[in-house]
All heavy atoms as a GROMACS GRO file, in nm:
protein
  622
    1MET      N    1  10.492  12.150   3.425
    1MET     CA    2  10.439  12.114   3.555
    1MET      C    3  10.412  11.963   3.556
    1MET      O    4  10.353  11.908   3.465
    1MET     CB    5  10.312  12.191   3.582
    1MET     CG    6  10.251  12.161   3.714
    1MET     SD    7  10.110  12.268   3.739
    1MET     CE    8  10.073  12.227   3.903
    2CYS      N    9  10.455  11.901   3.660
    2CYS     CA   10  10.441  11.756   3.670
    2CYS      C   11  10.336  11.723   3.776
    2CYS      O   12  10.348  11.764   3.891
    2CYS     CB   13  10.575  11.695   3.706
    2CYS     SG   14  10.577  11.518   3.690
    3LEU      N   15  10.234  11.649   3.736
    3LEU     CA   16  10.126  11.617   3.830
    3LEU      C   17  10.145  11.482   3.897
    3LEU      O   18  10.086  11.454   3.999
    3LEU     CB   19   9.991  11.622   3.757
    3LEU     CG   20   9.956  11.758   3.697
    3LEU    CD1   21   9.826  11.749   3.619
    3LEU    CD2   22   9.947  11.864   3.804
    4ASN      N   23  10.227  11.397   3.838
    4ASN     CA   24  10.253  11.265   3.895
    4ASN      C   25  10.389  11.269   3.964
    4ASN      O   26  10.492  11.277   3.900
    4ASN     CB   27  10.251  11.161   3.783
    4ASN     CG   28  10.274  11.020   3.835
    4ASN    OD1   29  10.336  11.000   3.938
    4ASN    ND2   30  10.223  10.924   3.762
    5LEU      N   31  10.389  11.266   4.097
    5LEU     CA   32  10.511  11.282   4.174
    5LEU      C   33  10.618  11.178   4.141
    5LEU      O   34  10.736  11.210   4.131
    5LEU     CB   35  10.478  11.279   4.324
    5LEU     CG   36  10.579  11.343   4.418
    5LEU    CD1   37  10.615  11.484   4.374
    5LEU    CD2   38  10.526  11.344   4.559
    6LYS      N   39  10.578  11.052   4.122
    6LYS     CA   40  10.675  10.949   4.087
    6LYS      C   41  10.741  10.979   3.953
    6LYS      O   42  10.861  10.965   3.938
    6LYS     CB   43  10.610  10.811   4.083
    6LYS     CG   44  10.600  10.745   4.216
    6LYS     CD   45  10.557  10.600   4.200
    6LYS     CE   46  10.567  10.531   4.334
    6LYS     NZ   47  10.529  10.392   4.325
    7SER      N   48  10.665  11.022   3.855
    7SER     CA   49  10.720  11.056   3.724
    7SER      C   50  10.813  11.175   3.735
    7SER      O   51  10.919  11.178   3.674
    7SER     CB   52  10.608  11.086   3.624
    7SER     OG   53  10.534  10.971   3.598
    8CYS      N   54  10.774  11.274   3.813
    8CYS     CA   55  10.860  11.392   3.832
    8CYS      C   56  10.993  11.352   3.891
    8CYS      O   57  11.098  11.395   3.845
    8CYS     CB   58  10.793  11.493   3.926
    8CYS     SG   59  10.660  11.584   3.852
    9SER      N   60  10.988  11.273   3.994
    9SER     CA   61  11.110  11.230   4.061
    9SER      C   62  11.199  11.153   3.965
    9SER      O   63  11.319  11.177   3.957
    9SER     CB   64  11.076  11.144   4.182
    9SER     OG   65  11.193  11.098   4.244
   10PHE      N   66  11.141  11.062   3.887
   10PHE     CA   67  11.216  10.983   3.790
   10PHE      C   68  11.281  11.073   3.686
   10PHE      O   69  11.398  11.058   3.654
   10PHE     CB   70  11.122  10.882   3.723
   10PHE     CG   71  11.187  10.801   3.615
   10PHE    CD1   72  11.272  10.697   3.647
   10PHE    CD2   73  11.164  10.830   3.481
   10PHE    CE1   74  11.333  10.622   3.547
   10PHE    CE2   75  11.224  10.756   3.382
   10PHE     CZ   76  11.310  10.652   3.414
   11VAL      N   77  11.204  11.169   3.635
   11VAL     CA   78  11.256  11.261   3.533
   11VAL      C   79  11.368  11.347   3.591
   11VAL      O   80  11.472  11.366   3.528
   11VAL     CB   81  11.142  11.349   3.476
   11VAL    CG1   82  11.197  11.461   3.390
   11VAL    CG2   83  11.044  11.264   3.397
   12GLN      N   84  11.350  11.395   3.713
   12GLN     CA   85  11.452  11.479   3.776
   12GLN      C   86  11.580  11.400   3.802
   12GLN      O   87  11.689  11.451   3.780
   12GLN     CB   88  11.399  11.539   3.906
   12GLN     CG   89  11.294  11.644   3.883
   12GLN     CD   90  11.231  11.693   4.012
   12GLN    OE1   91  11.233  11.624   4.113
   12GLN    NE2   92  11.174  11.812   4.007
   13VAL      N   93  11.568  11.278   3.848
   13VAL     CA   94  11.686  11.195   3.873
   13VAL      C   95  11.758  11.166   3.742
   13VAL      O   96  11.880  11.177   3.733
   13VAL     CB   97  11.649  11.065   3.947
   13VAL    CG1   98  11.765  10.967   3.947
   13VAL    CG2   99  11.607  11.097   4.090
   14ASN      N  100  11.684  11.132   3.638
   14ASN     CA  101  11.747  11.106   3.509
   14ASN      C  102  11.814  11.230   3.453
   14ASN      O  103  11.923  11.222   3.397
   14ASN     CB  104  11.646  11.050   3.409
   14ASN     CG  105  11.619  10.903   3.433
   14ASN    OD1  106  11.696  10.835   3.498
   14ASN    ND2  107  11.507  10.855   3.383
   15ALA      N  108  11.751  11.346   3.470
   15ALA     CA  109  11.813  11.471   3.427
   15ALA      C  110  11.940  11.498   3.508
   15ALA      O  111  12.041  11.543   3.454
   15ALA     CB  112  11.714  11.586   3.442
   16GLY      N  113  11.936  11.469   3.637
   16GLY     CA  114  12.053  11.486   3.723
   16GLY      C  115  12.167  11.394   3.682
   16GLY      O  116  12.283  11.434   3.677
   17LEU      N  117  12.134  11.268   3.654
   17LEU     CA  118  12.236  11.173   3.609
   17LEU      C  119  12.297  11.217   3.476
   17LEU      O  120  12.419  11.208   3.457
   17LEU     CB  121  12.176  11.033   3.594
   17LEU     CG  122  12.148  10.959   3.724
   17LEU    CD1  123  12.056  10.840   3.698
   17LEU    CD2  124  12.278  10.913   3.790
   18SER      N  125  12.214  11.265   3.387
   18SER     CA  126  12.262  11.311   3.258
   18SER      C  127  12.354  11.433   3.274
   18SER      O  128  12.462  11.440   3.212
   18SER     CB  129  12.143  11.347   3.168
   18SER     OG  130  12.187  11.393   3.044
   19ALA      N  131  12.314  11.528   3.357
   19ALA     CA  132  12.397  11.646   3.381
   19ALA      C  133  12.528  11.608   3.449
   19ALA      O  134  12.634  11.661   3.415
   19ALA     CB  135  12.320  11.747   3.467
   20LEU      N  136  12.521  11.514   3.542
   20LEU     CA  137  12.642  11.468   3.610
   20LEU      C  138  12.736  11.401   3.511
   20LEU      O  139  12.857  11.427   3.512
   20LEU     CB  140  12.605  11.372   3.724
   20LEU     CG  141  12.721  11.313   3.803
   20LEU    CD1  142  12.808  11.423   3.864
   20LEU    CD2  143  12.667  11.220   3.911
   21GLU      N  144  12.682  11.317   3.425
   21GLU     CA  145  12.768  11.251   3.326
   21GLU      C  146  12.830  11.353   3.231
   21GLU      O  147  12.948  11.343   3.197
   21GLU     CB  148  12.692  11.144   3.248
   21GLU     CG  149  12.785  11.069   3.153
   21GLU     CD  150  12.730  10.939   3.104
   21GLU    OE1  151  12.607  10.920   3.105
   21GLU    OE2  152  12.812  10.854   3.065
   22ASP      N  153  12.755  11.454   3.191
   22ASP     CA  154  12.810  11.559   3.106
   22ASP      C  155  12.926  11.630   3.176
   22ASP      O  156  13.029  11.658   3.114
   22ASP     CB  157  12.702  11.662   3.068
   22ASP     CG  158  12.600  11.607   2.970
   22ASP    OD1  159  12.624  11.500   2.909
   22ASP    OD2  160  12.493  11.671   2.956
   23ALA      N  161  12.909  11.658   3.304
   23ALA     CA  162  13.016  11.724   3.382
   23ALA      C  163  13.139  11.635   3.391
   23ALA      O  164  13.253  11.682   3.377
   23ALA     CB  165  12.965  11.760   3.521
   24LEU      N  166  13.118  11.505   3.414
   24LEU     CA  167  13.230  11.412   3.424
   24LEU      C  168  13.302  11.399   3.290
   24LEU      O  169  13.426  11.397   3.285
   24LEU     CB  170  13.181  11.276   3.473
   24LEU     CG  171  13.130  11.274   3.617
   24LEU    CD1  172  13.056  11.143   3.645
   24LEU    CD2  173  13.243  11.296   3.714
   25LYS      N  174  13.227  11.395   3.181
   25LYS     CA  175  13.287  11.389   3.048
   25LYS      C  176  13.371  11.513   3.020
   25LYS      O  177  13.472  11.507   2.951
   25LYS     CB  178  13.179  11.376   2.940
   25LYS     CG  179  13.119  11.239   2.929
   25LYS     CD  180  13.012  11.238   2.820
   25LYS     CE  181  12.943  11.104   2.811
   25LYS     NZ  182  12.832  11.107   2.713
   26ALA      N  183  13.326  11.627   3.074
   26ALA     CA  184  13.396  11.754   3.054
   26ALA      C  185  13.519  11.768   3.145
   26ALA      O  186  13.593  11.865   3.135
   26ALA     CB  187  13.301  11.870   3.077
   27GLY      N  188  13.538  11.671   3.236
   27GLY     CA  189  13.657  11.672   3.320
   27GLY      C  190  13.636  11.701   3.467
   27GLY      O  191  13.732  11.709   3.542
   28TYR      N  192  13.514  11.717   3.510
   28TYR     CA  193  13.489  11.741   3.653
   28TYR      C  194  13.533  11.618   3.731
   28TYR      O  195  13.497  11.506   3.697
   28TYR     CB  196  13.341  11.769   3.678
   28TYR     CG  197  13.312  11.808   3.822
   28TYR    CD1  198  13.338  11.936   3.866
   28TYR    CD2  199  13.259  11.717   3.911
   28TYR    CE1  200  13.313  11.973   3.997
   28TYR    CE2  201  13.233  11.752   4.042
   28TYR     CZ  202  13.260  11.880   4.085
   28TYR     OH  203  13.235  11.915   4.215
   29GLU      N  204  13.615  11.640   3.836
   29GLU     CA  205  13.672  11.526   3.908
   29GLU      C  206  13.660  11.535   4.060
   29GLU      O  207  13.732  11.464   4.131
   29GLU     CB  208  13.819  11.510   3.871
   29GLU     CG  209  13.841  11.473   3.727
   29GLU     CD  210  13.988  11.452   3.694
   29GLU    OE1  211  14.074  11.505   3.767
   29GLU    OE2  212  14.014  11.384   3.595
   30ASN      N  213  13.572  11.615   4.112
   30ASN     CA  214  13.558  11.626   4.257
   30ASN      C  215  13.461  11.518   4.306
   30ASN      O  216  13.347  11.543   4.342
   30ASN     CB  217  13.510  11.766   4.297
   30ASN     CG  218  13.520  11.790   4.445
   30ASN    OD1  219  13.532  11.696   4.525
   30ASN    ND2  220  13.514  11.916   4.485
   31PHE      N  221  13.512  11.393   4.306
   31PHE     CA  222  13.428  11.279   4.338
   31PHE      C  223  13.385  11.279   4.485
   31PHE      O  224  13.276  11.231   4.517
   31PHE     CB  225  13.499  11.148   4.302
   31PHE     CG  226  13.524  11.138   4.155
   31PHE    CD1  227  13.648  11.162   4.102
   31PHE    CD2  228  13.421  11.106   4.069
   31PHE    CE1  229  13.671  11.155   3.966
   31PHE    CE2  230  13.441  11.098   3.933
   31PHE     CZ  231  13.566  11.123   3.881
   32LYS      N  232  13.467  11.334   4.571
   32LYS     CA  233  13.428  11.344   4.713
   32LYS      C  234  13.303  11.430   4.728
   32LYS      O  235  13.211  11.395   4.801
   32LYS     CB  236  13.544  11.402   4.794
   32LYS     CG  237  13.516  11.408   4.942
   32LYS     CD  238  13.637  11.456   5.020
   32LYS     CE  239  13.607  11.460   5.168
   32LYS     NZ  240  13.723  11.503   5.246
   33ARG      N  241  13.300  11.539   4.653
   33ARG     CA  242  13.182  11.627   4.660
   33ARG      C  243  13.059  11.560   4.598
   33ARG      O  244  12.949  11.570   4.650
   33ARG     CB  245  13.210  11.759   4.590
   33ARG     CG  246  13.092  11.853   4.600
   33ARG     CD  247  13.123  11.992   4.565
   33ARG     NE  248  13.005  12.073   4.589
   33ARG     CZ  249  13.000  12.201   4.564
   33ARG    NH1  250  13.106  12.262   4.518
   33ARG    NH2  251  12.891  12.268   4.587
   34ILE      N  252  13.080  11.491   4.486
   34ILE     CA  253  12.968  11.421   4.422
   34ILE      C  254  12.907  11.322   4.520
   34ILE      O  255  12.786  11.308   4.529
   34ILE     CB  256  13.014  11.349   4.294
   34ILE    CG1  257  13.054  11.450   4.186
   34ILE    CG2  258  12.904  11.256   4.242
   34ILE    CD1  259  13.125  11.388   4.066
   35ARG      N  260  12.991  11.253   4.595
   35ARG     CA  261  12.944  11.150   4.687
   35ARG      C  262  12.887  11.206   4.818
   35ARG      O  263  12.830  11.132   4.896
   35ARG     CB  264  13.056  11.052   4.717
   35ARG     CG  265  13.093  10.969   4.595
   35ARG     CD  266  13.199  10.866   4.630
   35ARG     NE  267  13.238  10.788   4.514
   35ARG     CZ  268  13.169  10.685   4.466
   35ARG    NH1  269  13.059  10.646   4.523
   35ARG    NH2  270  13.212  10.620   4.359
   36SER      N  271  12.903  11.338   4.841
   36SER     CA  272  12.855  11.393   4.967
   36SER      C  273  12.761  11.513   4.954
   36SER      O  274  12.696  11.550   5.052
   36SER     CB  275  12.975  11.434   5.054
   36SER     OG  276  13.049  11.538   4.990
   37ASP      N  277  12.750  11.572   4.837
   37ASP     CA  278  12.666  11.690   4.818
   37ASP      C  279  12.519  11.656   4.844
   37ASP      O  280  12.463  11.568   4.779
   37ASP     CB  281  12.683  11.743   4.676
   37ASP     CG  282  12.618  11.878   4.654
   37ASP    OD1  283  12.511  11.904   4.714
   37ASP    OD2  284  12.674  11.958   4.578
   38PRO      N  285  12.455  11.725   4.939
   38PRO     CA  286  12.315  11.695   4.970
   38PRO      C  287  12.222  11.718   4.850
   38PRO      O  288  12.117  11.653   4.841
   38PRO     CB  289  12.280  11.790   5.085
   38PRO     CG  290  12.397  11.876   5.107
   38PRO     CD  291  12.510  11.830   5.023
   39ASP      N  292  12.259  11.806   4.759
   39ASP     CA  293  12.175  11.831   4.641
   39ASP      C  294  12.172  11.711   4.546
   39ASP      O  295  12.084  11.703   4.460
   39ASP     CB  296  12.224  11.954   4.564
   39ASP     CG  297  12.202  12.083   4.642
   39ASP    OD1  298  12.109  12.087   4.725
   39ASP    OD2  299  12.277  12.179   4.619
   40LEU      N  300  12.265  11.619   4.561
   40LEU     CA  301  12.270  11.502   4.474
   40LEU      C  302  12.218  11.375   4.543
   40LEU      O  303  12.236  11.265   4.491
   40LEU     CB  304  12.414  11.479   4.425
   40LEU     CG  305  12.472  11.589   4.336
   40LEU    CD1  306  12.617  11.560   4.305
   40LEU    CD2  307  12.391  11.604   4.209
   41ALA      N  308  12.155  11.390   4.657
   41ALA     CA  309  12.110  11.273   4.734
   41ALA      C  310  12.017  11.183   4.651
   41ALA      O  311  12.034  11.060   4.652
   41ALA     CB  312  12.040  11.318   4.862
   42ASN      N  313  11.921  11.241   4.580
   42ASN     CA  314  11.830  11.158   4.499
   42ASN      C  315  11.903  11.090   4.385
   42ASN      O  316  11.871  10.977   4.349
   42ASN     CB  317  11.715  11.243   4.444
   42ASN     CG  318  11.616  11.281   4.552
   42ASN    OD1  319  11.611  11.220   4.657
   42ASN    ND2  320  11.538  11.384   4.526
   43VAL      N  321  11.999  11.158   4.327
   43VAL     CA  322  12.079  11.099   4.219
   43VAL      C  323  12.161  10.982   4.272
   43VAL      O  324  12.167  10.875   4.212
   43VAL     CB  325  12.169  11.205   4.152
   43VAL    CG1  326  12.263  11.144   4.052
   43VAL    CG2  327  12.083  11.313   4.085
   44ARG      N  328  12.224  11.001   4.389
   44ARG     CA  329  12.305  10.894   4.449
   44ARG      C  330  12.220  10.772   4.486
   44ARG      O  331  12.269  10.660   4.486
   44ARG     CB  332  12.378  10.944   4.574
   44ARG     CG  333  12.498  11.030   4.544
   44ARG     CD  334  12.584  11.050   4.667
   44ARG     NE  335  12.512  11.107   4.779
   44ARG     CZ  336  12.494  11.237   4.799
   44ARG    NH1  337  12.543  11.325   4.716
   44ARG    NH2  338  12.428  11.279   4.905
   45ALA      N  339  12.093  10.794   4.516
   45ALA     CA  340  12.005  10.684   4.555
   45ALA      C  341  11.960  10.601   4.435
   45ALA      O  342  11.908  10.490   4.453
   45ALA     CB  343  11.883  10.738   4.629
   46SER      N  344  11.983  10.650   4.315
   46SER     CA  345  11.938  10.577   4.196
   46SER      C  346  12.030  10.458   4.169
   46SER      O  347  12.146  10.456   4.208
   46SER     CB  348  11.937  10.669   4.075
   46SER     OG  349  12.068  10.698   4.033
   47GLU      N  350  11.974  10.360   4.100
   47GLU     CA  351  12.050  10.239   4.066
   47GLU      C  352  12.165  10.270   3.971
   47GLU      O  353  12.268  10.202   3.973
   47GLU     CB  354  11.958  10.135   4.003
   47GLU     CG  355  11.853  10.081   4.098
   47GLU     CD  356  11.758   9.984   4.031
   47GLU    OE1  357  11.786   9.942   3.917
   47GLU    OE2  358  11.656   9.952   4.092
   48GLU      N  359  12.151  10.370   3.889
   48GLU     CA  360  12.251  10.402   3.787
   48GLU      C  361  12.371  10.478   3.841
   48GLU      O  362  12.476  10.485   3.776
   48GLU     CB  363  12.186  10.486   3.675
   48GLU     CG  364  12.077  10.414   3.601
   48GLU     CD  365  11.940  10.430   3.666
   48GLU    OE1  366  11.930  10.488   3.776
   48GLU    OE2  367  11.842  10.383   3.608
   49PHE      N  368  12.360  10.536   3.960
   49PHE     CA  369  12.467  10.622   4.013
   49PHE      C  370  12.600  10.550   4.027
   49PHE      O  371  12.703  10.598   3.980
   49PHE     CB  372  12.425  10.683   4.148
   49PHE     CG  373  12.533  10.767   4.209
   49PHE    CD1  374  12.558  10.894   4.162
   49PHE    CD2  375  12.611  10.718   4.312
   49PHE    CE1  376  12.660  10.972   4.217
   49PHE    CE2  377  12.712  10.793   4.369
   49PHE     CZ  378  12.736  10.921   4.321
   50GLU      N  379  12.602  10.435   4.092
   50GLU     CA  380  12.729  10.365   4.114
   50GLU      C  381  12.794  10.321   3.983
   50GLU      O  382  12.916  10.326   3.970
   50GLU     CB  383  12.711  10.246   4.209
   50GLU     CG  384  12.707  10.285   4.354
   50GLU     CD  385  12.826  10.369   4.402
   50GLU    OE1  386  12.942  10.342   4.360
   50GLU    OE2  387  12.804  10.463   4.479
   51ALA      N  388  12.714  10.281   3.887
   51ALA     CA  389  12.770  10.244   3.757
   51ALA      C  390  12.838  10.365   3.692
   51ALA      O  391  12.947  10.353   3.634
   51ALA     CB  392  12.661  10.189   3.666
   52LEU      N  393  12.776  10.480   3.704
   52LEU     CA  394  12.834  10.603   3.650
   52LEU      C  395  12.964  10.637   3.722
   52LEU      O  396  13.064  10.672   3.659
   52LEU     CB  397  12.733  10.718   3.663
   52LEU     CG  398  12.772  10.850   3.602
   52LEU    CD1  399  12.794  10.837   3.451
   52LEU    CD2  400  12.665  10.955   3.631
   53MET      N  401  12.964  10.623   3.855
   53MET     CA  402  13.086  10.653   3.930
   53MET      C  403  13.198  10.556   3.894
   53MET      O  404  13.313  10.596   3.879
   53MET     CB  405  13.058  10.647   4.081
   53MET     CG  406  12.974  10.760   4.133
   53MET     SD  407  13.051  10.923   4.118
   53MET     CE  408  12.990  10.978   3.960
   54LYS      N  409  13.168  10.430   3.879
   54LYS     CA  410  13.270  10.332   3.842
   54LYS      C  411  13.330  10.362   3.706
   54LYS      O  412  13.448  10.338   3.684
   54LYS     CB  413  13.212  10.190   3.844
   54LYS     CG  414  13.187  10.139   3.983
   54LYS     CD  415  13.125  10.001   3.980
   54LYS     CE  416  13.094   9.956   4.122
   54LYS     NZ  417  13.027   9.827   4.126
   55LYS      N  418  13.249  10.416   3.620
   55LYS     CA  419  13.295  10.449   3.485
   55LYS      C  420  13.397  10.563   3.486
   55LYS      O  421  13.491  10.563   3.408
   55LYS     CB  422  13.174  10.487   3.398
   55LYS     CG  423  13.206  10.517   3.256
   55LYS     CD  424  13.078  10.544   3.178
   55LYS     CE  425  13.106  10.582   3.034
   55LYS     NZ  426  12.982  10.609   2.960
   56TYR      N  427  13.380  10.660   3.576
   56TYR     CA  428  13.464  10.780   3.575
   56TYR      C  429  13.559  10.793   3.694
   56TYR      O  430  13.660  10.860   3.683
   56TYR     CB  431  13.376  10.906   3.568
   56TYR     CG  432  13.310  10.921   3.435
   56TYR    CD1  433  13.179  10.875   3.415
   56TYR    CD2  434  13.377  10.978   3.328
   56TYR    CE1  435  13.118  10.888   3.291
   56TYR    CE2  436  13.317  10.991   3.205
   56TYR     CZ  437  13.187  10.946   3.187
   56TYR     OH  438  13.128  10.958   3.064
   57ASP      N  439  13.527  10.734   3.806
   57ASP     CA  440  13.606  10.755   3.927
   57ASP      C  441  13.711  10.646   3.943
   57ASP      O  442  13.704  10.564   4.033
   57ASP     CB  443  13.515  10.761   4.050
   57ASP     CG  444  13.588  10.805   4.176
   57ASP    OD1  445  13.708  10.834   4.169
   57ASP    OD2  446  13.524  10.809   4.281
   58GLU      N  447  13.811  10.646   3.857
   58GLU     CA  448  13.916  10.544   3.862
   58GLU      C  449  13.998  10.555   3.990
   58GLU      O  450  14.040  10.455   4.044
   58GLU     CB  451  14.006  10.556   3.740
   58GLU     CG  452  13.935  10.521   3.611
   58GLU     CD  453  14.023  10.537   3.490
   58GLU    OE1  454  14.147  10.534   3.506
   58GLU    OE2  455  13.969  10.550   3.381
   59SER      N  456  14.021  10.677   4.037
   59SER     CA  457  14.101  10.693   4.158
   59SER      C  458  14.035  10.626   4.277
   59SER      O  459  14.102  10.573   4.364
   59SER     CB  460  14.127  10.841   4.187
   59SER     OG  461  14.006  10.908   4.213
   60PHE      N  462  13.902  10.629   4.283
   60PHE     CA  463  13.828  10.564   4.391
   60PHE      C  464  13.854  10.413   4.388
   60PHE      O  465  13.882  10.350   4.489
   60PHE     CB  466  13.678  10.593   4.378
   60PHE     CG  467  13.594  10.529   4.483
   60PHE    CD1  468  13.593  10.578   4.612
   60PHE    CD2  469  13.517  10.418   4.455
   60PHE    CE1  470  13.514  10.519   4.710
   60PHE    CE2  471  13.438  10.359   4.551
   60PHE     CZ  472  13.437  10.410   4.679
   61ILE      N  473  13.850  10.356   4.269
   61ILE     CA  474  13.876  10.213   4.253
   61ILE      C  475  14.021  10.183   4.289
   61ILE      O  476  14.050  10.089   4.363
   61ILE     CB  477  13.844  10.168   4.109
   61ILE    CG1  478  13.695  10.182   4.082
   61ILE    CG2  479  13.890  10.024   4.085
   61ILE    CD1  480  13.656  10.171   3.936
   62ASN      N  481  14.114  10.262   4.240
   62ASN     CA  482  14.256  10.240   4.268
   62ASN      C  483  14.288  10.255   4.416
   62ASN      O  484  14.369  10.180   4.469
   62ASN     CB  485  14.342  10.334   4.184
   62ASN     CG  486  14.338  10.299   4.037
   62ASN    OD1  487  14.306  10.188   4.001
   62ASN    ND2  488  14.368  10.396   3.953
   63GLU      N  489  14.227  10.350   4.481
   63GLU     CA  490  14.248  10.370   4.624
   63GLU      C  491  14.204  10.247   4.702
   63GLU      O  492  14.272  10.202   4.793
   63GLU     CB  493  14.172  10.494   4.672
   63GLU     CG  494  14.195  10.525   4.819
   63GLU     CD  495  14.120  10.650   4.862
   63GLU    OE1  496  14.101  10.740   4.779
   63GLU    OE2  497  14.081  10.655   4.980
   64ASN      N  498  14.091  10.189   4.664
   64ASN     CA  499  14.044  10.067   4.730
   64ASN      C  500  14.140   9.952   4.706
   64ASN      O  501  14.167   9.872   4.797
   64ASN     CB  502  13.904  10.030   4.682
   64ASN     CG  503  13.797  10.118   4.743
   64ASN    OD1  504  13.818  10.180   4.845
   64ASN    ND2  505  13.683  10.123   4.679
   65ALA      N  506  14.192   9.941   4.587
   65ALA     CA  507  14.287   9.834   4.554
   65ALA      C  508  14.416   9.851   4.636
   65ALA      O  509  14.469   9.754   4.690
   65ALA     CB  510  14.318   9.833   4.406
   66ILE      N  511  14.464   9.972   4.646
   66ILE     CA  512  14.585   9.999   4.723
   66ILE      C  513  14.564   9.965   4.870
   66ILE      O  514  14.648   9.901   4.934
   66ILE     CB  515  14.630  10.145   4.705
   66ILE    CG1  516  14.681  10.165   4.562
   66ILE    CG2  517  14.736  10.184   4.808
   66ILE    CD1  518  14.702  10.309   4.523
   67ASN      N  519  14.450  10.005   4.924
   67ASN     CA  520  14.421   9.976   5.065
   67ASN      C  521  14.410   9.825   5.089
   67ASN      O  522  14.453   9.775   5.193
   67ASN     CB  523  14.294  10.047   5.110
   67ASN     CG  524  14.316  10.196   5.124
   67ASN    OD1  525  14.428  10.242   5.144
   67ASN    ND2  526  14.209  10.272   5.112
   68ALA      N  527  14.354   9.754   4.993
   68ALA     CA  528  14.342   9.608   5.007
   68ALA      C  529  14.480   9.543   5.008
   68ALA      O  530  14.507   9.454   5.088
   68ALA     CB  531  14.257   9.552   4.894
   69ILE      N  532  14.567   9.589   4.921
   69ILE     CA  533  14.703   9.534   4.915
   69ILE      C  534  14.778   9.565   5.044
   69ILE      O  535  14.845   9.479   5.101
   69ILE     CB  536  14.778   9.588   4.792
   69ILE    CG1  537  14.716   9.529   4.665
   69ILE    CG2  538  14.927   9.556   4.800
   69ILE    CD1  539  14.763   9.594   4.538
   70LYS      N  540  14.765   9.688   5.092
   70LYS     CA  541  14.830   9.727   5.217
   70LYS      C  542  14.783   9.638   5.332
   70LYS      O  543  14.864   9.594   5.413
   70LYS     CB  544  14.799   9.873   5.251
   70LYS     CG  545  14.875   9.972   5.168
   70LYS     CD  546  14.836  10.114   5.210
   70LYS     CE  547  14.903  10.218   5.127
   70LYS     NZ  548  14.862  10.354   5.168
   71SER      N  549  14.654   9.611   5.338
   71SER     CA  550  14.603   9.530   5.449
   71SER      C  551  14.646   9.386   5.436
   71SER      O  552  14.669   9.317   5.536
   71SER     CB  553  14.451   9.540   5.459
   71SER     OG  554  14.389   9.478   5.349
   72LEU      N  555  14.660   9.336   5.314
   72LEU     CA  556  14.706   9.198   5.293
   72LEU      C  557  14.847   9.177   5.346
   72LEU      O  558  14.879   9.076   5.406
   72LEU     CB  559  14.704   9.164   5.144
   72LEU     CG  560  14.573   9.114   5.087
   72LEU    CD1  561  14.586   9.098   4.936
   72LEU    CD2  562  14.533   8.982   5.149
   73PHE      N  563  14.932   9.275   5.319
   73PHE     CA  564  15.073   9.260   5.356
   73PHE      C  565  15.111   9.335   5.482
   73PHE      O  566  15.227   9.332   5.522
   73PHE     CB  567  15.160   9.305   5.238
   73PHE     CG  568  15.144   9.219   5.116
   73PHE    CD1  569  15.066   9.261   5.010
   73PHE    CD2  570  15.205   9.095   5.110
   73PHE    CE1  571  15.050   9.181   4.898
   73PHE    CE2  572  15.188   9.013   4.999
   73PHE     CZ  573  15.111   9.057   4.893
   74GLY      N  574  15.015   9.401   5.544
   74GLY     CA  575  15.042   9.473   5.667
   74GLY      C  576  15.134   9.592   5.648
   74GLY      O  577  15.196   9.641   5.741
   75ILE      N  578  15.142   9.641   5.526
   75ILE     CA  579  15.228   9.756   5.494
   75ILE      C  580  15.166   9.881   5.552
   75ILE      O  581  15.047   9.905   5.543
   75ILE     CB  582  15.244   9.770   5.342
   75ILE    CG1  583  15.305   9.645   5.284
   75ILE    CG2  584  15.328   9.892   5.307
   75ILE    CD1  585  15.307   9.642   5.132
   76PHE      N  586  15.250   9.963   5.608
   76PHE     CA  587  15.213  10.094   5.661
   76PHE      C  588  15.119  10.089   5.781
   76PHE      O  589  15.065  10.189   5.821
   76PHE     CB  590  15.152  10.183   5.552
   76PHE     CG  591  15.240  10.198   5.432
   76PHE    CD1  592  15.204  10.143   5.309
   76PHE    CD2  593  15.360  10.267   5.440
   76PHE    CE1  594  15.284  10.158   5.199
   76PHE    CE2  595  15.442  10.281   5.331
   76PHE     CZ  596  15.405  10.228   5.209
   77ASN      N  597  15.097   9.972   5.835
   77ASN     CA  598  15.010   9.961   5.952
   77ASN      C  599  15.089   9.957   6.082
   77ASN      O  600  15.034   9.946   6.188
   77ASN     CB  601  14.922   9.835   5.943
   77ASN     CG  602  14.817   9.848   5.835
   77ASN    OD1  603  14.779   9.960   5.798
   77ASN    ND2  604  14.770   9.736   5.784
   78LYS      N  605  15.221   9.962   6.072
   78LYS     CA  606  15.306   9.955   6.191
   78LYS      C  607  15.314  10.094   6.253
   78LYS      O  608  15.321  10.194   6.188
   78LYS     CB  609  15.445   9.907   6.152
   78LYS     CG  610  15.442   9.766   6.094
   78LYS     CD  611  15.579   9.724   6.048
   78LYS     CE  612  15.568   9.588   5.982
   78LYS     NZ  613  15.696   9.544   5.928
   79LYS      N  614  15.314  10.094   6.388
   79LYS     CA  615  15.323  10.221   6.461
   79LYS      C  616  15.457  10.238   6.522
   79LYS      O  617  15.527  10.153   6.557
   79LYS     CB  618  15.214  10.229   6.567
   79LYS     CG  619  15.078  10.236   6.506
   79LYS     CD  620  14.973  10.252   6.613
   79LYS     CE  621  14.836  10.256   6.549
   79LYS     NZ  622  14.729  10.267   6.641
   0.00000   0.00000   0.00000
């Protein structure tokens, strides 16, 4: 039982980050769900979340790079 709400929240977020990292290490790759699941809202709000996502979500980074290149050269933007 946790009597200090700030400590409880901190412990729960850290436990969530740890569980999420374990899942990612095991191969879980549904990054869209991780970024939108309401149950992970407190985890996403933590400072460590984006660093964890950058470490494992390579497709997210690559997708942004591809979109940047497309916009630079106007590729695929023609109707």
